[in-house]
Every structure is written in C-alpha cells, then in structure tokens.
N, C-alpha and C positions, 0 to 999 in steps of 0.2 A: 549342623554347619552354621557357623556364626554369620549373622547378617551384617555385622559391622566390620568394615575392612579399612586398612590403612591405604590412603590414596597414593598412587605413584607420584614420585617427586615432580615429574613434568606437569601433571595435572594440578598438584598442589601449588606449584609456582604460578600457573595461569590464573588460578583462583585468587592467590595473593596479589597478583598484578592488577586484578580488577579493582582492588581497593586503592592502589597507588595511581594507576594510569587509566583515567576515564576517557581521555581524548588526547589529541596531539599536544594541546596546550599543557597538559599534565606533565608530559615529558620535558617540554621547554622549562617549566617551573622547576623541576628537580635539577636539571642541568644548570640553570642560572644560579640556584642556591649553592650548588657545589662550587661554581666559579667564584661567588662572593666569599664563601668560606675559605677558598684557597688563596684569598688575598689578591685577586685579579684587579688590575687597573683598567682593563679593556675587555669587553665581551662582545662578540659578533655572532648573531643568530641568522640562519638562513633556512628557508623552507621551500618545498615544492608541493603543489597541489594541496594547499592548506595544511601541510604537514603529514598528509597521508602517505605520500610517496617518499619524502625525505625531510628529516629534521637534523640540523647540525648546529652545534654550539661550540665556539672556540674561544679560549681565554688565554691570558698571559700570566696566570697564577702560578702557584708553586709547582704543580705537576707531581708525578709519582714515579717511584722506582718500579722496575719490572715486577718484583715480588708483590709490591702493594697493588699494582695495576691488575694482577691476576686475582689477588685476594679480594679486591673490591667487588667482585662479582659473586662472592659467597654471601648467602643471606646472613644478615645481622653482623656483617663485618664493617667496622667503622673506626675512624681515628678520633672521633669526637667525644666518645664516652669511654670511661675506664671502669667506673664503679657505679653501684646503684645510687649513691649519694649525688653523683653528677646530674642525675635526672632532676634534682631539686633546683638547679640553677643552670639551665641550658643557655649558653651564650651564642651558639651557632645556629644557622638556619636549618641544617640537616643534622641528624643524629641517629636515625633508626637503622641505617645500613640496609635498607630494603629497595631503594629506588633503582640503582643500577641492575641488580639481578632481576627485578620485576620487569623493567623495560627490555632487558636482553632476552627474556623468556618469550616475548610476543613480537619480536622484530628481528631484523638483520642488523646487527650493531657492530661498529668498528670504533675502537678507542685508540687514540694516539696521544702519547704523553712523554714528558721527560722531566726528571727531577733536576734541580740546579746543580746537585753534586755529580751528576753524570755528564760525560762529554757529549758534545753536540751530535756526534754520530751514534750515540748509544741510547736513542729514544726507544720507546716500546710501542708496538702495535698489537692489540688484542682483537680478534674477530670472533664473534659469537652469533649463532643463528638459532633462533627458537630455543634458547637456553642451553645449547650445546656448544662447547668450546671448539672452534674450528682451527685456530692457529694463534701462535704467539711469535712475533718477529721483533728483531732489533732493526730499527729504522732511524735515519737521520731526522732529527726534530729540533726546532729552534728553542721553543720555550712554551710552558704551559700545557694545556690539555685540549683536545678536540674530540668530541663524541658525535658520531654520525649514526643516525637511526633511520633505516630504510624499511619501507613496507610494514608500517605499524599494523598490528593485529592480523598479519598475513596468515597465521595459524589459528586464529580465533575468529572465524567468519561471522559468528553471531554478534560479536562486538563491533566488527568492522561495518556491518550493514546498518548499525545504529548511528554511525557518524553522520554529521550534517553535511551540507554543501561545502565546497572548498572555501567559498567566501565567508561562510559562518565560522568555520574552524580557523581561518586566518584572522577573523575579527577577534576571537578569543585569544589567539597568540599575540596579536598586536597589543591588545589591552594588557595582557600579562607582562610583556616586555616593558611597556610603559610604566606599569606598577613598579617594577624594579628600578627603572631609570629615575623615577621620582624619589624612591627610597634612598638612592645612592648617587647624588649629584656629583660626587667626587670621582665617579667612574665614567668611562666612555661606553655607550651602548649603541649598537647598530642592528638593524633588522632588514633582511632582504627576502623578497618573495618572488619565486620564479625568475630570478635574475634582475628584478627591479628593486631599487633601494627605497624602502618605506621611510626610514629615518636614520640619522646618524648624529648623535649628540655627544659633544666633547665634554670633558670634565669642567665643572663650574663651581664657584665657591659656595653658592647658596641655593636653597630650595626655590626661591623666587626666580633665580636665573634659569633653573631647570624647567620650571613651569613655562617661562617665556620661550625656551627652546622648543618645547613640545607643542604648546597650544597657541602661542602668539600673544602679542601685547594686548589686543582687545579682550581676550579671555582673562588675562591677568588683571586688567583694570576693573573687571566686574567681580573681583574677589575682595574680601576683607580679611585682614590678618587675625588669626586666633592664637591666644597664648594664655597660659595659666599654670600655676604650680600650687601644690598642696603637699607639704611634707616632702617625701622622696619621689613623688609622682609629678611629672611634667607633661603638659599638653601643648602642642603648637601645630601650626599649619595654616590653612586658608579655607574659607567657606564663602559661598556666593551670596551676593546681595539678594533681598527677597524677590526682586522682579526677575531674576535669572533662575528659571525652573526647568526641570526635565520631567519626562513622563515615566522614567524608570530609574533604578539606582545605579546604572552602569557608570555614572560619572562620580561615584563616591569611592574614595580610596582610604582605607583604614590600615594603619600600621601600629604594631606594638613592638618596641625595641627594633624598629625598622624591618620587622617581619610582616609581610602582607597577611591580613587576617580577614575573615568574615565573622563578625562578632555581633550577637544580638544586643548585648549591653551597650556597645558604642552606637549601633544603629538606633536604639531606643532613645538614647540621650540626644542624638542629632534630631530625631523626629520631634522630641519634646521641645527642643530649643526653637524649632521653626513652627511650632504648633499654631501660633496665631499670626504667622507671617506669610505662609503660603497655603494653598488649598491642600486638603488631606490627601488628595490623589497625586500631588506633585512631589518631586524630590529635588532637594538642593544639590548643588555641586559642592563636594567636600573633599579636602585632602587633609587628613588628620593623623598626627603622629602622637603616640603615647610612649613616653620613656619612663621606665621604672626599674628597680633592681630585678635581676633575673630570677631571684627566688620568690618574687612577688607575683609571678605568673606561671601557670602550668600550660606548656605548649604540647604536652604529650596526650592530648585528648582525642586525636584522630590521626590515622596514618598519613593523611594529606597535610597535616600540620597547619591548617588554616583556621581551625577552631581552637580556642584557648579558654582558660578560666583564670579570672583575677582573684587573688586572695582578699583584696579590699574592694569588692564590687561597688558598694555604695559610694566610696570615696572617688573612684574612677568615674562613675556615672555622673555624680554631682559636679565634679571638676570640669568634665567636658560640657555639660549643660550650661554651667556658669560662664565658661570661657566663650562659647559661641554666642550666648545671649548678650554678653557685654560687647562683643564685636558687632553684633547686629544693631544694638542700640546706638552705637557710635557711627554706624554707616550712613544712615538717613540720606539716601540719595534717590533721585528720581530718574528713571530711564528717559533718554532722549530718542525720540522716534524720527527716523529719516527715511525718505524714499531713495533707494540705491539704484543708480543706473548701471553700475558695473555688476556683472554676474558673478565674478570671482575676485577674491582678494588674496594676494600672495601671502603665504605664511613664511616665517623666517627660515624654514628648513626645506630642503629639496623634497619633492614628492608629496607634499601635503598642502592642500588648499582649503580655504574656508568657503563652502558653498554659501552664496548669498540668498536672500529672499526679498520680495518686493518691499516689505517693511521689516526693518531690523533695528535693534538698539545700537546706538553708536558705541556704547561702552563695551559691548561684546557681541559678536555675530552669534546667531542662533545655533550655528554648527561649529564644531571644532574639528581639527584634522584627525583627531582620534577619539570620536565619540563612542566607538566600539559597540554600536548597537547591531544586533543581528539583523539581517536583511528583512525579516518578517515584520520588524517595527520601523523600517526605513521610511514608510509613507508619512509618518509624523515629522513635520519640519524640525521639531526640537530634537529628533532622534538621529538625524543624519550626522558619519566620521566621528495687606491688611489694615442746684439752681440751674435748669435747662431751658433756654429761651425758645426752643422749637416746639414746646408742648402746645403753643397757640397755633393751631393749624388753620385758623380762619383769618389770620392777618392778611391785609390787602397787599397785592403785588405792587411794585413800584410803577409809577405812571410813565413808562417808556414805550416808544413805538414797538409794535410787535408785527412781524410779517407772518405769512401763512405757514411758514415752516416752524413757528413756535419760538423764534429767537427774539428776546427782549434785549435791547442794547442801550447803553448810555449814549446820550447825544455827543459827548466829547470823546468817545472812545477812539476816534481817528485823529484826535488833535493832541499835540504835544508829544514829547519823547518819554519813553518808559523810565520809571525810576531806576536808579542804579542798584544792582543786586550786590549784596554783601558776599564775602568770600566763601562762607560756609555752604556746603552742598545742599542743605535744606533750610537756609535762611530765606524765607519768603516774605520778610518784612517789607521788601520793596515792591511786592506784587500788587497790581491794581485790579480790583474786581471790575469786569466789563459787563457782565450780565449773566443770563441763564439760558440754556438750550433745552427745549422740551420740558421745562419745569423739572429737570432731573440733573442737569450738569451745570456746574458753575464754571464760567469762563473768566480767566484772568491773564494778565501779561506782565512780563518783567523784561529786563534787558537781554535775557537769553532767548525769549520767544513767547510762545503761547502755552498756557496751562489749562487743562481740562480736568475738573475735579468732580468725582462722583459724590453727590451730596449725601446719599444714603450711607455708603460705606465709610465716608469721612466722619459723619456723626457717630456711626457705629464704633469706630476706633476711639473716639473721644469718650463716649459713654462707657465703653468696655474698661478703659483705664481708670476712669473716675470711680466706677463701681468697685473694681478690684482694689483700688486704694482705700475706699471707704470701708470695705470688708477688713482689710489689713489693720486699719486704724480703729475698727469697731465703732464706726460713726455712721452706719447706714440708717437713713431716715425711714422710720416704719409707720405705716398707716394701719391702725386697728380697724377691723370690720365691725360695724354695728351689729350685724347678724352673721355669726360664723357660717362658713360655707362647707357643707358636707359633700365629699366627692367619693366616687367609687373608682378604684383603680383595677386594671387587670392584675391577676395574681403575680405574674413575673415582675411587674413594676413595683410591687410592694417590697420585694426583696431589696431592690436597688434603693427604694425610699428609706428603708431602715438604715442602710449604710450611709445615706446622704443627709439624714436628719440634722446632725450637728452643723454641717455647713449651710444647709438651707436656713437654719435659724440665725446663723451669723449673717446671712445675706438678707435677712428681713422677713423671711417666711416663718410664721409661728404655726407649725403643723404638728398634729398629734394623731396617733392611731385611734380609730373609733369603732373597733370591732370588725372582724373579718377582713375584707379588702377595702374597708371604708376609712377615710381620713377626714379630719376636721381642720379647716384653715381659719385661724383666728386673726391673722394679720399678714400683710404683704409689704414689700418695699414701697415707699411712697411713689416712686416713679412708675410702679405697676398697678396703682390703685384703680385705674380705668380699664385694666385688661381682664380678660376672662381667666379666672384662677385655674380652672381645669386645663385650658389650653396651654397656659404658661408652664404649669407643673408637668404636664404630659410631654411638652417639648423638651424640658430639661431632662426628665427621666429617659425619654427615648434617645436623647443624645448620649447619655451615660451608658445606656444599654448597648449602643453601637460601638463603644470603645472595645478594641480588641486586646487591651492590656489591663493589668490589675488596677482597679480604681484606688487612687490615693487622695489625700486631702486636697492637694494642689489641682488634680484633675477634676475633682468634683467642683471645687471653687471656680475653676476656669470655665467649666461648662455652664454653670449658673450665670457667670458674668457675660459669657457670649450670648446666651439666650436673652438676658435682660437687655443687653445692648442692641441686639437685632430687633427686638420688639419696640424698644424705646426710640430708636433712630427715626429721623424724618424719612419719609417715603419718596419714591420717585413720583413724578407728575404732581409735585407740590410746589407752587410758586413761593418764592422767598423774597423778602424785602432786601435791599442792598445792605443794610446794617446787619441783617442776619447772615448773609453770605460772608461778610467781612468777619463776623464773629466766628463763623465756621472755620475760616482759614486761620485766624489767630489761635483758636483753641487747638486746631490740628497741629500747628507748629510746636505746641507745648507737649505733645505726646512723645512717648519713648520710641515708637515705631510708626511714624506718620506716613509711610509709603504703602502700607497694606492693612486691610481690615482684619479683624480677628479670625475670619474664615480663610484669609490668605489672598483675597482678591486685591488687585491694585487700586489705589485711591486716586492717584494723580498721574496723568500723562502729560509729557512735555513735547512740544513740537518746536524745533529750533528755528530761530530767525533766519539762519542761513538757508534752511530748506524751504521756508516760505518764500523768501526772495528768489531763490533759484527756480521754483515752480512758476513764479510770475515773470520769469525771464529777466530779472534785474541783474543777475550775475551769471 
C-alpha cells in the first residue's frame, strides 16, 4: 500500500491559505489590493476584535458580474494575467488568483458586488463558509465590491490560538491601511474599529499632503525630501532628520511601483545612508518610493507579494543611498528642546492624538498617531501610536571664575544682546561662546536661545570627515616607526586583516604579514603616532568583525575613519581655552553632517529662548 496520498481538497486549501493568510492584516492587505486594482476612488475598512471576529472592506471600484464573482473563488482564477509572458511585467498589485479562495477556506465570507453594466437591482451576493459555497443571490447593490470576513480561522484552531491580542492585531491592520493610504494619496481611505473611527483621509494631490493628514504638521517638519533618478529608475519620498530616531523599523515604508514591499536591498541602502548619522541600534523614519519599468522587477517571489527582486540591484541600491545622503547633507538642522505643559496635542484628523512627553522636540513630537508599535514595545517613549589644534592637551584653561559645579563663564555673558542669527538652519556664525560645563560641554548662545555642544563628539565629526577626505585625496600624513612593531592577532582577525590591508595602507597604516598570526607595523597615520598600535588596529578589526553585512571598500574605509576619529578627538573632562572652543564651533559648521557624530550620537542641543523665558515666568 502506497504511503504517499493525494490530500483532500479542503485540507490542501487550508495549507495553501497558511501561505497567504498569516493574520487578520493579511486579509485586509489582499482586499485592499483588489480594491486598488479595481480602480476604486474610495476604500472603507472596518474590523471588530482586532479582525478576529470581523473584517470588512468596501470600495467603489469596477465590481464584478455574477459569473466572475463565482469564478473568483476558484484557485488561480484571475483577470490580471493571460499568458506566461505577462509575468515578466506585472502592473497590478494582485495576480496570483489565490487570495479570495484562501481566505474563504478558513472563514465565513460574504461578497457583494455589481458590475457597472448590470442594473442596480442586479448585484450579486456570494456566501462561502470554510471553503464550501453556501449560496449565490441577486441583491440590490449600488456600486463596487464589499467583502465581509467573519470568524477568521474558525476551522483551523491551531492557527487561531497563535493570533496575538486584539490591540496587537489592530496595530498591524492600522499600519497596513496607512501603508496603502500613503501609496495612493489620490484615493480616500477610512478605518473603523469596533464602531470607532480611527482615521478618514480624503483624496489629496501630493504625498506631502497625505503625510500631513496621517501624521500631522510636526511630523512632516521633521522630514527631508528625498529624490533621485538614474536612467529609467526614480526614487522619491521623505526621510527623517538624524535626531528623529526610532528603536524599531515600524516607521519605515518602502514601495516599488507603489507596491508595499519588505526588501533587504532597500533596507540596506537606508542603513548605509544613515550609518554615520544615527546609532547602529536606531532606525530612521523613511517613506521611500521606487518607480521603474514593470519588467525591471520580479514581484512573483512569494505568495504574499511583499518580497521582490530587482534586475539592476546595484543601480537601485546606489541610487537610494545617494538620494538619502544628499538629502541629509542638505538638512543640517538642530532639534529645539522644550518643556511641554500640555499633555496632548490635537492632530488634524479625528481619533488620533500625539502623546506628549516632558521633553520633546518642537519640530516633531516623539509619538505619532500611527506609530504602529505592538504593545510589547510601548514602554519606550519613542515607540508609542553624529593640522588639529586639540593635540595639546596641556593648554591652560581660560582665567574665568569657576563655581563648585564646574561652570566657567565669561564675565560679559550676561551683558549685551545676542548676535543676529542668519537664516540657514545650521548657520551658527552668530553664536557666541559663553564657556564650558564640567570641562566636557561647550555653551554658546545666539538669537534663538542656548546651545550645548558635546566637545568630544563634535571633534569626532570634524576628524572623521577630515580623515575620510584625506583618504579620498590620497593625502594622509604618515609617520614611519623607527622600530617596526610586531603584533600577534587572534586567528579570526587575520582573515579580516587580509581583506582590509589595501584600505589600511591608504589610511596610513603600513602593515604586512609576518608569519602565522603575526603582523609587522612599519608606519601609522601621523595623527595616531602617539597611540598604542595594537589597540588601534584591534579596535578597527573588531569593528569590522561586528558588521553583519558583506565588507566592501567603503565599509572598511569608513570603519577606519570612525576609529581614528574616536581616538583622536578631545576627551570629556578636558578644559579648553576660549579660542579652541571657537575653533571647534567654526570647524563643525564646515562639516557635511554637523548634527551627529559618526556613531550617530547628537552633537548639539538647542534650548529655545521662549522656553527659558517661560520657565523664569517672564511670559
């Protein structure tokens, strides 16, 4: 007797449904895609109990005839493909013909629809339960299609018990509908949960308008516009300024030909663009659109249609990287910190508030109405809805009074009006150095208020960009060692060393293998002549070892520059003369990204004059 058997159709359908329908949000995704493909101008979604009890999506799209409505529940029945060649240039969001039969096999589903060619009284209602057709009726119906899904996974208890809480499932649905609302600002989208309206956005002409509708003006002000084109590939959208960071990627939205995707190539380009702007553990806010010919991308990589393959991967990656980096270099803005007395700030759409915190940035609240973070991460406030005069470390501090808190201050700091600030968001030419706190932070003021500058990370940014430029121009100053230094490396680091040798030499390290795991260091960059060679090289190699992606020339070069800058920068608890503080500020203003150090930490904090005066009771 044969051990291999053909599975019953009902069981096969349930297995197939597992690839398409992972959770309630999966159903909403498939139905929204059908609505967009049907040419709908308005889509309304409603859920109950996080979608476990009920999911409903209604649109005003083309609708179907009765024959098509019945046929739509057959596996691999679709109007979007005719031949195998059509797979090479898919222009629609859906095309596999699997979504409706899959969700019908694990729920109680009712579809109502009417084609424009049918009279108003000749709509169609199809009812299916657990994959079994229960009834087909002719019913009055105005326009478009409505799909109601009840009791999802009612006949697959093993899947149902793995669903998360109602709030978690609702969070996934909310984020998903927001994804599609961002991709299609020309359409109206609404979402209702247990009878409560979560949002309702009307058609608007631009993506910027849609962002304002969903997230509010403060959120929008904290973004920079991204754009770029190379051949027939275009990239556009928005990304956050370096000081706006999240602890997870839930605020990153990627689209290819307006299809929502999860793509490692795009995510990698975004990470690389922010590599020296934010900490490695942080995530920027990104809304990124890639437009290219349909035959340049393969969307048939997974049944869920969220994984894709680009034919020109290198071109797409480098275009995204360049576009975001250019936007960040042009942003150069400092966050303004204020104490907020109001606990809530009204958002421009009903049912969505911006939770406040004791200290928030004026340009964007830490929370947005739809941050879509699962409740397990809600405790994090970011998750709720980056020739050297400082080598002389013995220079005497300025002769200014110093109190027991470690504050040295200029005698005239309370006299006279601040210098007028220029219009540029990072033009600090009008800033006046006032002094130093705890021999670690430089204090300055301008017409906007008070500036606090972390002297170590500020100098780190300056040295990082100078070293990177010297490497590019092949002008690194090298210091030969009178006696070459022999070092012993761990075996795993010798592998990384071999791959990094060319870039180490360009950066000023003359290193050669010396048998076994030993190396010989004959020269170092002049700026590192006083450092422990073994510590410097170990730090560089350890940093490269921790990279979770393929090492390339840029990554190796960057890691060397970061390590050199960190070791060469002035330290905290180091007193500085006034002229050195001024030099620090002047040189910082010349850098490409003066707001964050190469590790991503902020360099400057600004406290507004308004907030200072308010706390002193002057206003």
